[in-house]
KEZA-301410 format. One line per 5 residues: number of its first residue (from 1); their letters; for each residue x, y, z of N, C-alpha, C, O. Coordinates in Angstrom, 2 decimals. Atoms other than C-alpha are relative to their C-alpha. Layout:
N
NUM) A) X:Y:Z:X:Y:Z:X:Y:Z:X:Y:Z  ...;
***
This chain:
113
1) MEERF) 1.04:-0.99:-0.26:-8.37:-113.18:31.87:0.29:1.25:-0.82:1.44:1.71:-0.88  -0.16:-1.19:0.81:-8.93:-110.19:29.61:0.24:1.23:0.87:-0.25:1.33:1.99  -0.26:-1.27:-0.68:-7.66:-106.78:30.61:-1.27:0.83:-0.02:-1.96:0.92:-1.04  1.16:-0.89:-0.09:-10.39:-104.46:31.79:0.51:1.40:0.29:1.38:1.59:1.15  -0.44:-1.38:-0.14:-9.97:-100.71:31.51:-0.85:0.77:0.99:-2.05:0.55:1.10;
6) ETIYL) 0.75:-0.96:-0.79:-10.92:-98.08:34.01:-0.43:1.09:-0.97:0.42:1.68:-1.64  0.50:-0.91:1.01:-13.14:-95.81:31.93:-0.84:1.12:0.60:-1.28:1.05:1.75  0.90:-1.10:-0.36:-15.07:-92.55:32.09:-0.87:0.29:-1.22:-0.51:-0.08:-2.34  0.86:-0.37:1.11:-17.94:-91.24:29.98:0.60:1.16:-0.77:1.23:2.05:-0.19  -0.47:-1.06:0.87:-17.05:-89.04:27.03:-0.91:1.21:0.14:-2.13:1.08:0.04;
11) TETTA) 0.74:-1.26:-0.08:-18.12:-85.41:27.48:0.68:1.01:-0.91:1.66:0.69:-1.59  -0.59:-1.06:0.84:-17.36:-82.12:25.70:1.45:0.28:0.37:2.24:0.65:-0.50  -1.34:-0.38:-0.45:-14.21:-81.64:27.77:0.93:-1.19:0.23:2.06:-1.02:0.69  -0.83:1.17:-0.20:-12.91:-85.20:27.87:1.16:0.01:-0.99:0.97:0.18:-2.19  -1.18:0.12:0.86:-9.38:-85.50:26.53:-0.02:-1.40:-0.61:-0.11:-2.40:0.10;
16) TPSYI) 0.03:1.31:0.66:-9.34:-88.27:23.94:1.42:-0.53:-0.15:2.38:0.24:-0.26  -1.34:0.59:0.19:-6.44:-90.70:23.59:0.48:0.26:-1.42:-0.31:0.54:-2.32  -0.51:-0.18:1.35:-4.15:-90.36:20.61:-0.55:-1.10:-0.89:-0.86:-2.20:-0.42  0.60:0.95:0.92:-5.43:-92.12:17.52:0.58:0.20:-1.39:1.24:1.20:-1.67  -0.41:-0.11:1.39:-4.70:-92.78:13.87:-1.24:0.06:-0.88:-2.30:-0.46:-0.52;
21) AYPMF) 1.10:-0.06:0.96:-6.90:-92.02:10.89:-0.16:-1.37:-0.65:0.82:-2.02:-1.00  0.31:1.24:0.71:-8.60:-95.05:9.37:-0.91:0.39:-1.17:-2.10:0.62:-0.98  0.79:-0.46:1.15:-9.73:-94.13:5.85:-1.20:-0.92:-0.28:-1.07:-2.15:-0.25  1.23:0.76:0.23:-13.29:-95.21:5.08:0.11:-0.94:-1.19:-0.49:-2.01:-1.18  -0.08:0.86:1.18:-12.33:-96.64:1.67:0.61:-1.36:0.32:0.37:-2.33:-0.40;
26) LIDVK) -0.64:1.27:-0.37:-10.30:-99.35:3.45:-1.01:-1.08:0.40:-0.73:-2.27:0.29  1.01:0.97:-0.44:-13.49:-100.98:4.73:-0.33:-0.98:-1.13:-0.56:-2.16:-0.87  0.39:0.84:1.13:-14.23:-102.31:1.23:1.18:-0.63:-0.74:0.96:-1.39:-1.69  -1.17:0.54:0.69:-10.66:-103.18:0.19:0.26:-1.42:0.48:0.21:-1.70:1.68  -0.19:1.43:-0.30:-9.95:-106.91:0.04:1.46:-0.29:0.35:2.16:-0.98:-0.38;
31) ISETD) -1.33:0.28:-0.56:-6.74:-106.94:2.08:-0.19:-0.32:1.48:-1.26:-0.08:2.03  0.13:0.41:-1.40:-6.03:-108.20:5.59:-0.12:1.21:0.94:0.22:2.33:0.57  0.11:-1.06:-1.00:-6.76:-106.20:8.71:1.39:0.55:0.37:1.53:1.74:0.64  -1.37:-0.45:-0.27:-3.00:-106.06:9.36:0.46:0.94:-1.11:1.07:1.97:-0.82  -0.35:-0.88:1.12:-2.47:-104.59:5.88:-0.66:1.37:0.17:-0.03:2.40:-0.05;
36) KLVYS) 0.74:-1.25:-0.19:-5.13:-101.97:6.63:0.61:0.83:1.13:0.72:2.05:1.02  -0.62:-0.70:-1.12:-3.51:-101.10:9.97:1.34:0.60:-0.42:1.64:1.74:-0.09  -1.31:-0.49:0.46:-0.05:-100.78:8.38:-0.21:1.21:-0.91:0.49:2.21:-0.77  0.28:-1.14:0.88:-1.49:-98.52:5.66:-0.43:1.22:0.81:0.05:2.32:0.56  0.47:-1.11:-0.83:-3.28:-96.38:8.26:1.16:0.65:0.75:1.21:1.88:0.87;
41) LLLNK) -1.17:-0.55:-0.69:-0.04:-95.98:10.22:0.90:0.78:-0.95:1.40:1.85:-0.60  -0.81:-0.71:0.99:1.86:-95.01:7.08:-0.65:1.31:-0.41:0.02:2.33:-0.52  0.73:-1.22:0.36:-0.83:-92.50:6.09:0.08:1.02:1.13:0.29:2.21:0.88  -0.07:-0.90:-1.15:-0.85:-91.04:9.59:1.38:0.66:0.07:1.49:1.86:0.30  -1.36:-0.54:-0.04:2.93:-90.63:9.51:0.23:0.98:-1.15:0.91:1.99:-0.98;
46) AQREF) -0.14:-0.89:1.16:2.72:-89.06:6.03:-0.69:1.34:0.23:-0.36:2.32:-0.45  0.68:-1.26:-0.31:0.43:-86.40:7.49:0.72:0.78:1.11:0.41:1.95:1.33  -0.66:-0.64:-1.12:2.76:-85.62:10.41:1.51:0.14:-0.17:2.06:1.21:0.08  -1.47:0.04:0.04:6.40:-86.57:9.79:0.45:-0.40:-1.39:0.85:-1.55:-1.61  -0.27:0.36:1.39:7.08:-86.41:6.10:1.20:0.76:-0.56:1.70:1.71:0.03;
51) FYDSG) -1.07:-0.62:0.76:9.78:-85.50:3.63:-0.52:0.22:-1.41:-1.49:-0.41:-1.84  0.37:-0.24:1.39:9.55:-84.12:0.10:1.05:-0.56:-0.93:2.25:-0.40:-0.70  -0.87:0.43:1.08:11.01:-85.76:-2.95:0.42:1.28:-0.73:-0.44:2.06:-1.15  -0.48:-1.26:0.58:13.19:-83.00:-4.42:-0.43:0.18:-1.45:-0.59:1.31:-1.91  0.35:-0.13:1.41:12.22:-83.78:-8.01:-1.43:0.43:-0.25:-1.67:1.32:-1.07;
56) NRRIF) 1.40:-0.28:0.31:8.43:-83.68:-7.88:-0.85:0.38:1.21:-2.07:0.45:1.13  0.68:-0.44:-1.23:7.56:-82.63:-4.32:-1.00:-1.01:0.53:-1.92:-0.64:1.26  0.86:1.04:-0.56:5.85:-85.95:-3.58:0.46:-0.29:1.42:1.65:-0.27:1.72  -0.29:0.28:-1.40:5.63:-86.78:0.10:0.39:-1.46:0.16:-0.21:-2.35:-0.44  -0.36:1.36:-0.37:7.40:-89.84:1.44:0.33:-0.04:1.47:0.58:0.99:2.10;
61) VYFTI) -0.31:0.20:-1.41:8.06:-91.29:4.88:1.06:-1.09:0.12:1.28:-1.88:-0.79  -0.87:1.10:-0.39:10.63:-93.48:6.54:-0.70:-0.72:1.14:-1.05:-0.09:2.14  0.58:0.82:-1.07:9.16:-96.30:8.62:0.61:-1.38:-0.19:0.19:-2.13:-1.07  -0.71:1.25:0.21:11.47:-99.26:9.02:-0.89:-1.20:0.34:-1.87:-1.08:1.08  0.74:1.24:-0.28:10.20:-102.82:9.10:0.05:-0.30:1.49:-0.94:-0.74:2.07;
66) TELSK) -0.13:0.23:-1.44:11.52:-103.12:12.65:-0.94:0.90:0.79:-1.61:0.44:1.72  0.90:-0.94:-0.68:9.61:-99.99:13.76:-1.45:-0.41:-0.19:-2.23:-0.42:0.76  1.37:0.42:0.27:6.42:-101.15:12.07:-0.35:-1.27:0.77:-1.44:-1.39:1.32  0.21:1.25:-0.71:6.80:-104.60:13.59:-0.28:0.25:1.48:-1.19:-0.36:2.05  0.21:-0.33:-1.41:7.07:-103.15:17.09:-1.32:0.73:0.22:-2.03:0.47:1.19;
71) TVRKS) 1.21:-0.79:-0.14:4.21:-100.71:16.55:-1.25:-0.86:-0.15:-2.20:-0.74:0.63  1.16:0.84:0.29:1.80:-103.28:15.10:-0.03:-1.26:0.86:-1.06:-1.93:0.97  -0.16:1.21:-0.83:3.07:-106.07:17.37:-0.21:-1.27:-0.83:-0.89:-2.21:-0.42  0.00:1.15:0.91:3.49:-108.47:14.45:1.44:-0.27:-0.40:2.31:0.59:-0.23  -1.36:0.36:0.40:6.53:-110.28:13.12:0.46:0.85:-1.18:-0.35:1.42:-1.91;
76) EMTIK) -0.55:-0.74:1.14:8.85:-108.61:10.63:-0.45:-0.63:-1.31:-0.67:0.09:-2.29  0.47:0.67:1.22:7.81:-111.22:8.05:-1.43:0.42:-0.33:-1.76:0.64:-1.50  1.38:-0.46:0.22:4.15:-110.22:8.51:0.00:1.41:-0.55:-0.78:1.72:-1.46  -0.09:-1.38:0.48:5.09:-106.57:8.01:0.49:0.03:-1.44:-0.04:0.77:-2.26  -0.51:0.07:1.37:7.10:-107.40:4.88:-1.11:-0.43:-0.95:-1.25:0.13:-2.04;
81) NSLRK) 1.11:0.46:0.83:4.09:-109.28:3.51:-1.06:1.09:-0.17:-1.60:1.25:-1.26  0.97:-1.10:0.09:1.78:-106.34:4.31:0.49:1.09:-0.94:-0.28:1.59:-1.76  -0.55:-1.02:0.89:4.08:-103.86:2.59:-0.04:-0.47:-1.45:-0.35:0.31:-2.35  0.06:0.56:1.34:4.29:-106.15:-0.43:-1.44:0.06:-0.55:-1.66:0.43:-1.70  1.40:-0.03:0.41:0.49:-106.42:-0.55:-0.46:1.43:-0.30:-1.16:1.67:-1.28;
86) LEQVG) 0.37:-1.39:0.21:0.05:-102.65:-0.21:0.58:0.54:-1.31:-0.05:1.35:-1.98  -0.58:-0.37:1.29:2.41:-102.21:-3.16:-0.79:-0.62:-1.14:-1.06:0.03:-2.15  0.74:0.70:1.05:0.50:-104.80:-5.20:-1.33:0.67:-0.32:-1.73:0.73:-1.48  1.30:-0.64:0.23:-2.81:-102.97:-4.73:0.15:1.49:-0.32:-0.85:2.17:-0.56  -0.26:-1.37:0.43:-1.18:-99.60:-5.48:-0.13:1.07:1.07:-0.23:2.26:0.75;
91) LIVRR) 0.15:-1.00:-1.07:-1.48:-97.93:-2.06:1.32:0.58:0.49:1.32:1.63:1.14  -1.32:-0.54:-0.33:2.26:-97.46:-1.52:0.97:-0.32:-1.14:0.75:-1.23:-1.94  -1.14:0.28:0.87:5.45:-97.29:-3.56:1.24:0.11:0.88:1.42:1.10:1.59  -1.26:-0.04:-0.77:8.79:-98.17:-1.96:1.16:0.22:-0.96:1.23:-0.37:-2.03  -1.21:-0.26:0.77:12.07:-96.82:-3.27:1.20:-0.32:0.87:1.39:0.26:1.94;
96) HQGVG) -1.19:0.43:-0.74:15.26:-98.51:-2.13:1.05:1.10:-0.06:1.25:1.72:-1.10  -1.01:-1.06:-0.10:17.99:-96.12:-0.97:1.42:-0.53:0.06:2.37:0.24:0.05  -1.32:0.59:-0.09:20.87:-98.54:-0.75:0.15:-0.84:1.25:-0.71:-0.84:2.13  -0.26:0.91:-1.11:22.38:-101.02:1.67:0.07:0.77:1.32:0.78:1.78:1.43  -0.03:-0.60:-1.33:21.74:-100.13:5.31:-0.84:1.25:0.15:-0.88:1.83:1.23;
101) KPNRI) 0.85:-1.19:-0.07:19.38:-97.25:4.48:-1.46:-0.43:-0.11:-1.78:-1.36:-0.85  1.42:0.36:0.08:15.61:-97.36:5.01:-0.59:0.41:-1.35:-0.13:1.36:-1.98  0.71:-0.33:1.24:13.30:-97.36:2.00:-0.79:1.28:0.17:-1.27:1.59:1.27  0.97:-1.09:0.04:11.40:-94.25:1.05:-1.33:-0.67:-0.28:-1.44:-1.51:-1.18  1.33:0.56:0.23:7.72:-95.10:1.29:-0.91:1.16:-0.39:-1.17:2.07:0.40;
106) YVKVP) 0.94:-0.98:0.52:5.40:-93.02:-0.86:-1.41:-0.55:0.24:-1.77:-1.60:-0.29  1.36:0.43:-0.33:1.86:-93.30:0.51:-0.94:0.63:-1.02:-0.90:1.83:-1.26  0.93:-0.47:1.02:-0.85:-93.03:-2.12:-1.42:-0.14:0.51:-1.69:-0.91:1.44  1.43:0.07:-0.34:-4.60:-92.50:-1.89:-0.79:-0.20:-1.28:-0.33:0.20:-2.35  0.82:0.15:1.20:-7.38:-93.47:-4.29:-0.34:1.35:-0.58:-0.54:2.33:0.14;
111) KNA) 0.25:-1.25:0.72:-8.04:-90.81:-6.90:-1.29:0.68:0.46:-1.34:1.91:0.56  1.31:-0.57:-0.37:-11.67:-90.33:-5.81:-0.35:-0.29:1.45:-1.51:-0.56:1.77  0.25:0.33:-1.42:-11.27:-90.89:-2.07:-0.74:1.07:0.74:-1.02:0.93:1.93;
***
């Protein structure tokens, strides 16, 4: 049986639940829905919890495969495949930091987004 939520109507004063940004350009991108969700989570994190690359001031985030797997509720292999796909289409760049250290993930956006 599906879970049913207790709901209320949205009004001017209704507190909305937390949410992530879903960029409109993703609707037309030919990648999986999981890839789109992973990208949206990375973009959201890049807008809230980011670091600067000391050389060129580019923003990057840390989001481990284990953390993403738990957040998206998909296997680590699925997350690895999504990250690989996002790199292939040019939406992220990962920089390895060494053994036992998380990758830096540079989140990119389309030039004319």
